[in-house]
N, CA, C and O of each residue as an XYZ file, in Angstrom:
416
protein
N       5.963    -51.354     97.565
C       5.418    -50.955     98.821
C       5.746    -49.488     99.111
O       4.897    -48.748     99.608
N       6.950    -49.077     98.809
C       7.320    -47.680     99.022
C       6.533    -46.782     98.072
O       6.122    -45.682     98.443
N       6.327    -47.258     96.847
C       5.515    -46.503     95.892
C       4.086    -46.381     96.409
O       3.464    -45.328     96.267
N       3.564    -47.448     97.006
C       2.207    -47.403     97.584
C       2.140    -46.328     98.672
O       1.168    -45.576     98.746
N       3.167    -46.258     99.507
C       3.216    -45.285    100.599
C       3.063    -43.860    100.047
O       2.198    -43.106    100.492
N       3.906    -43.505     99.082
C       3.873    -42.147     98.540
C       2.631    -41.904     97.684
O       2.111    -40.789     97.653
N       2.155    -42.930     96.995
C       0.933    -42.786     96.191
C      -0.273    -42.501     97.076
O      -1.092    -41.641     96.753
N      -0.386    -43.219     98.191
C      -1.520    -42.990     99.094
C      -1.454    -41.601     99.731
O      -2.489    -40.968     99.937
N      -0.266    -41.130    100.037
C      -0.118    -39.769    100.565
C      -0.555    -38.759     99.514
O      -1.271    -37.807     99.823
N      -0.125    -38.965     98.268
C      -0.533    -38.060     97.178
C      -2.046    -38.074     96.977
O      -2.632    -37.062     96.593
N      -2.679    -39.221     97.237
C      -4.133    -39.344     97.087
C      -4.899    -38.744     98.266
O      -6.129    -38.696     98.247
N      -4.174    -38.288     99.293
C      -4.832    -37.611    100.399
C      -4.919    -38.388    101.697
O      -5.522    -37.912    102.659
N      -4.323    -39.592    101.746
C      -4.323    -40.331    103.002
C      -3.444    -39.606    104.013
O      -2.434    -39.005    103.645
N      -3.822    -39.661    105.266
C      -3.091    -38.993    106.344
C      -1.727    -39.646    106.532
O      -1.625    -40.824    106.874
N      -0.697    -38.866    106.304
C       0.685    -39.347    106.408
C       1.000    -39.900    107.800
O       1.843    -40.785    107.940
N       0.332    -39.386    108.816
C       0.577    -39.842    110.187
C      -0.022    -41.210    110.469
O       0.290    -41.823    111.490
N      -0.882    -41.698    109.574
C      -1.521    -43.000    109.768
C      -0.896    -44.096    108.914
O      -1.231    -45.270    109.070
N       0.007    -43.724    108.016
C       0.670    -44.670    107.119
C       2.083    -44.959    107.603
O       2.813    -44.053    108.003
N       2.457    -46.227    107.561
C       3.786    -46.628    108.017
C       4.372    -47.687    107.102
O       3.690    -48.636    106.716
N       5.632    -47.519    106.761
C       6.400    -48.599    106.166
C       6.798    -49.471    107.358
O       7.414    -48.992    108.310
N       6.443    -50.735    107.295
C       6.561    -51.591    108.476
C       7.407    -52.824    108.183
O       7.173    -53.540    107.209
N       8.392    -53.057    109.040
C       9.209    -54.260    108.953
C       8.466    -55.357    109.708
O       8.108    -55.186    110.873
N       8.238    -56.484    109.038
C       7.555    -57.612    109.674
C       8.425    -58.858    109.589
O       9.241    -59.014    108.681
N       8.224    -59.734    110.558
C       8.910    -61.024    110.541
C       7.895    -62.079    110.151
O       6.804    -62.145    110.718
N       8.254    -62.902    109.183
C       7.395    -63.999    108.768
C       7.453    -65.084    109.832
O       8.537    -65.545    110.188
N       6.308    -65.492    110.338
C       6.292    -66.473    111.425
C       6.601    -67.886    110.950
O       7.084    -68.704    111.733
N       6.328    -68.191    109.671
C       6.572    -69.545    109.165
C       8.008    -69.751    108.717
O       8.591    -70.801    108.986
N       8.591    -68.767    108.037
C       9.928    -68.912    107.464
C      11.009    -68.183    108.255
O      12.195    -68.464    108.081
N      10.619    -67.261    109.111
C      11.581    -66.560    109.942
C      12.265    -65.372    109.300
O      13.053    -64.690    109.956
N      11.984    -65.106    108.029
C      12.610    -63.985    107.347
C      11.863    -62.685    107.598
O      10.755    -62.679    108.134
N      12.482    -61.598    107.206
C      11.876    -60.275    107.352
C      11.540    -59.713    105.978
O      12.231    -60.003    105.001
N      10.498    -58.923    105.902
C      10.217    -58.121    104.722
C       9.399    -56.904    105.147
O       9.041    -56.766    106.317
N       9.108    -56.027    104.195
C       8.414    -54.790    104.531
C       7.026    -54.782    103.917
O       6.810    -55.279    102.812
N       6.095    -54.205    104.658
C       4.715    -54.037    104.211
C       4.323    -52.591    104.494
O       5.072    -51.849    105.129
N       3.162    -52.202    104.025
C       2.608    -50.894    104.336
C       1.460    -51.107    105.311
O       0.590    -51.945    105.073
N       1.451    -50.358    106.404
C       0.341    -50.452    107.354
C      -0.367    -49.106    107.427
O       0.236    -48.044    107.277
N      -1.678    -49.197    107.666
C      -2.510    -47.996    107.743
C      -3.387    -48.099    108.985
O      -4.214    -49.003    109.100
N      -3.199    -47.169    109.908
C      -3.990    -47.109    111.135
C      -5.221    -46.248    110.865
O      -5.195    -45.032    111.055
N      -6.295    -46.890    110.422
C      -7.524    -46.164    110.101
C      -8.051    -45.439    111.332
O      -8.461    -44.281    111.247
N      -8.041    -46.116    112.471
C      -8.500    -45.554    113.732
C      -7.440    -45.814    114.800
O      -6.939    -46.931    114.924
N      -7.107    -44.798    115.557
C      -6.100    -44.934    116.610
C      -6.550    -45.984    117.621
O      -7.709    -46.003    118.034
N      -5.641    -46.841    118.010
C      -5.939    -47.863    118.999
C      -6.415    -49.180    118.404
O      -6.494    -50.186    119.109
N      -6.734    -49.182    117.112
C      -7.142    -50.419    116.449
C      -5.976    -51.006    115.680
O      -5.008    -50.312    115.370
N      -6.076    -52.286    115.377
C      -5.051    -52.958    114.599
C      -4.995    -52.353    113.199
O      -6.040    -52.143    112.583
N      -3.795    -52.068    112.684
C      -3.693    -51.447    111.362
C      -4.014    -52.423    110.236
O      -3.880    -53.637    110.386
N      -4.438    -51.867    109.109
C      -4.603    -52.653    107.895
C      -3.230    -52.878    107.280
O      -2.358    -52.012    107.358
N      -3.039    -54.043    106.668
C      -1.749    -54.399    106.086
C      -1.880    -54.535    104.575
O      -2.696    -55.313    104.080
N      -1.073    -53.775    103.852
C      -0.961    -53.906    102.400
C       0.381    -54.585    102.142
O       1.441    -54.019    102.409
N       0.316    -55.796    101.623
C       1.497    -56.640    101.500
C       1.626    -57.119    100.058
O       0.660    -57.636     99.496
N       2.781    -56.959     99.459
C       2.999    -57.425     98.096
C       2.889    -58.940     97.966
O       2.745    -59.455     96.857
N       2.954    -59.659     99.083
C       2.862    -61.119     99.056
C       1.430    -61.620     99.244
O       1.198    -62.827     99.297
N       0.476    -60.702     99.343
C      -0.920    -61.086     99.543
C      -1.832    -60.129     98.776
O      -1.578    -58.925     98.729
N      -2.878    -60.662     98.187
C      -3.849    -59.827     97.489
C      -4.891    -59.256     98.440
O      -5.622    -58.335     98.076
N      -4.966    -59.791     99.649
C      -5.971    -59.364    100.611
C      -5.428    -58.253    101.503
O      -4.262    -58.268    101.898
N      -6.294    -57.291    101.812
C      -5.963    -56.253    102.787
C      -6.654    -56.657    104.079
O      -7.876    -56.579    104.201
N      -5.848    -57.088    105.039
C      -6.374    -57.562    106.322
C      -5.738    -56.769    107.450
O      -4.684    -56.157    107.274
N      -6.386    -56.783    108.617
C      -5.757    -56.105    109.746
C      -4.638    -56.984    110.299
O      -4.618    -58.197    110.089
N      -3.721    -56.355    111.001
C      -2.527    -57.030    111.506
C      -2.870    -58.191    112.439
O      -2.187    -59.215    112.419
N      -3.910    -58.049    113.250
C      -4.307    -59.139    114.158
C      -4.701    -60.391    113.395
O      -4.455    -61.505    113.857
N      -5.306    -60.218    112.236
C      -5.760    -61.350    111.427
C      -4.598    -62.049    110.745
O      -4.662    -63.252    110.493
N      -3.545    -61.317    110.447
C      -2.385    -61.879    109.750
C      -1.521    -62.669    110.720
O      -0.619    -62.115    111.349
N      -1.791    -63.950    110.842
C      -1.035    -64.827    111.739
C       0.326    -65.201    111.162
O       1.167    -65.760    111.867
N       0.550    -64.894    109.874
C       1.789    -65.267    109.209
C       2.901    -64.232    109.362
O       4.038    -64.475    108.956
N       2.574    -63.082    109.946
C       3.597    -62.040    110.144
C       3.467    -61.430    111.536
O       2.401    -61.433    112.151
N       4.592    -60.910    112.001
C       4.612    -60.183    113.267
C       5.331    -58.865    113.024
O       6.470    -58.852    112.557
N       4.665    -57.748    113.340
C       5.254    -56.428    113.113
C       6.432    -56.199    114.043
O       6.387    -56.539    115.225
N       7.481    -55.618    113.490
C       8.677    -55.326    114.263
C       8.878    -53.822    114.417
O       8.949    -53.318    115.538
N       8.969    -53.103    113.299
C       9.282    -51.678    113.318
C       8.367    -50.921    112.368
O       8.145    -51.358    111.239
N       7.836    -49.790    112.817
C       6.964    -48.929    112.019
C       7.717    -47.633    111.734
O       8.247    -47.008    112.652
N       7.767    -47.228    110.463
C       8.557    -46.066    110.073
C       7.697    -45.135    109.212
O       7.049    -45.581    108.265
N       7.695    -43.856    109.543
C       7.111    -42.837    108.662
C       7.835    -41.524    108.898
O       8.875    -41.497    109.555
N       7.297    -40.441    108.369
C       7.994    -39.160    108.452
C       8.062    -38.591    109.862
O       8.810    -37.646    110.110
N       7.293    -39.151    110.787
C       7.311    -38.644    112.164
C       8.291    -39.385    113.054
O       8.584    -38.931    114.160
N       8.809    -40.529    112.588
C       9.772    -41.252    113.396
C       9.739    -42.750    113.171
O       9.123    -43.253    112.231
N      10.422    -43.443    114.065
C      10.519    -44.898    114.035
C       9.904    -45.408    115.330
O      10.225    -44.923    116.416
N       9.014    -46.395    115.205
C       8.215    -46.842    116.339
C       8.278    -48.360    116.497
O       8.587    -49.092    115.557
N       7.978    -48.803    117.703
C       7.719    -50.205    118.016
C       6.355    -50.263    118.669
O       5.927    -49.302    119.307
N       5.667    -51.392    118.512
C       4.348    -51.532    119.106
C       4.462    -52.258    120.445
O       5.042    -53.341    120.536
N       3.899    -51.641    121.477
C       3.871    -52.224    122.812
C       2.448    -52.141    123.330
O       1.869    -51.057    123.409
N       1.889    -53.281    123.681
C       0.515    -53.345    124.184
C      -0.467    -52.651    123.246
O      -1.385    -51.966    123.696
N      -0.273    -52.831    121.950
C      -1.174    -52.264    120.953
C      -0.981    -50.792    120.665
O      -1.731    -50.220    119.874
N       0.015    -50.155    121.292
C       0.280    -48.731    121.074
C       1.653    -48.550    120.448
O       2.595    -49.279    120.759
N       1.752    -47.565    119.557
C       3.043    -47.262    118.956
C       3.856    -46.388    119.887
O       3.387    -45.352    120.358
N       5.078    -46.815    120.146
C       5.995    -46.081    121.018
C       7.201    -45.667    120.172
O       7.883    -46.515    119.596
N       7.459    -44.355    120.101
C       8.589    -43.844    119.322
C       9.894    -44.231    120.012
O      10.048    -44.060    121.221
N      10.837    -44.760    119.216
C      12.123    -45.092    119.819
C      13.300    -44.484    119.080
O      14.424    -44.532    119.579
N      13.075    -43.915    117.908
C      14.169    -43.240    117.199
C      13.567    -42.251    116.214
O      12.539    -42.529    115.597
N      14.196    -41.115    116.068
C      13.698    -40.153    115.099
C      14.699    -39.075    114.722
O      14.418    -38.249    113.854
N      15.846    -39.069    115.352
C      16.711    -37.922    115.116
C      18.140    -38.275    114.699
O      19.050    -37.468    114.888
N      18.349    -39.466    114.134
C      19.695    -39.749    113.652
C      19.981    -38.864    112.440
O      19.058    -38.449    111.739
N      21.224    -38.583    112.202
C      21.623    -37.728    111.084
C      21.116    -38.308    109.757
O      20.581    -37.578    108.923
N      21.285    -39.616    109.568
C      20.872    -40.253    108.317
C      19.363    -40.172    108.125
O      18.891    -39.933    107.014
N      18.608    -40.369    109.198
C      17.153    -40.330    109.113
C      16.679    -38.918    108.751
O      15.805    -38.754    107.900
N      17.250    -37.915    109.388
C      16.868    -36.534    109.094
C      17.242    -36.140    107.663
O      16.492    -35.416    107.008
N      18.391    -36.608    107.174
C      18.786    -36.338    105.790
C      17.821    -37.000    104.812
O      17.474    -36.413    103.786
N      17.390    -38.211    105.124
C      16.425    -38.905    104.279
C      15.107    -38.133    104.222
O      14.529    -37.975    103.147
N      14.633    -37.657    105.362
C      13.393    -36.874    105.386
C      13.515    -35.607    104.557
O      12.585    -35.238    103.839
N      14.657    -34.943    104.653
C      14.867    -33.722    103.863
C      14.829    -34.014    102.370
O      14.243    -33.252    101.602
N      15.456    -35.119    101.955
C      15.457    -35.443    100.521
C      14.056    -35.813    100.051
O      13.704    -35.528     98.906
N      13.251    -36.436    100.897
C      11.863    -36.766    100.544
C      11.049    -35.489    100.397
O      10.253    -35.371     99.465
N      11.232    -34.535    101.297
C      10.482    -33.272    101.225
C      10.800    -32.513     99.938
O       9.925    -31.868     99.360
N      12.049    -32.592     99.496
C      12.450    -31.907     98.260
C      11.756    -32.529     97.046
O      11.509    -31.839     96.057
N      11.445    -33.812     97.111
C      10.814    -34.512     95.994
C       9.328    -34.191     95.881
O       8.744    -34.369     94.812
N       8.713    -33.728     96.947
C       7.254    -33.482     96.955
C       6.878    -32.368     96.068
O       5.698    -32.035     95.962
């Protein structure tokens, strides 16, 4: 999933629309990560999930519930269908971003 994130950015996808997303499985209660892509602002994002061959929007995926959205601009939670930034400036997060920029 992380490789998908960087591969899509290299292919020209808008980095601001791609998110590594923590989701909770509604059936089993566990957490895992997926890649989400907000094609259009205000619409449900598309979900690329290693546990599914289908690319569906988040509203259609009844088996998962999004918890946290993470990309180079910050860490977000979804409230009323909108992403709200709640963290972006911890020392560890900024160091991680710097190391990613060096790899580009």
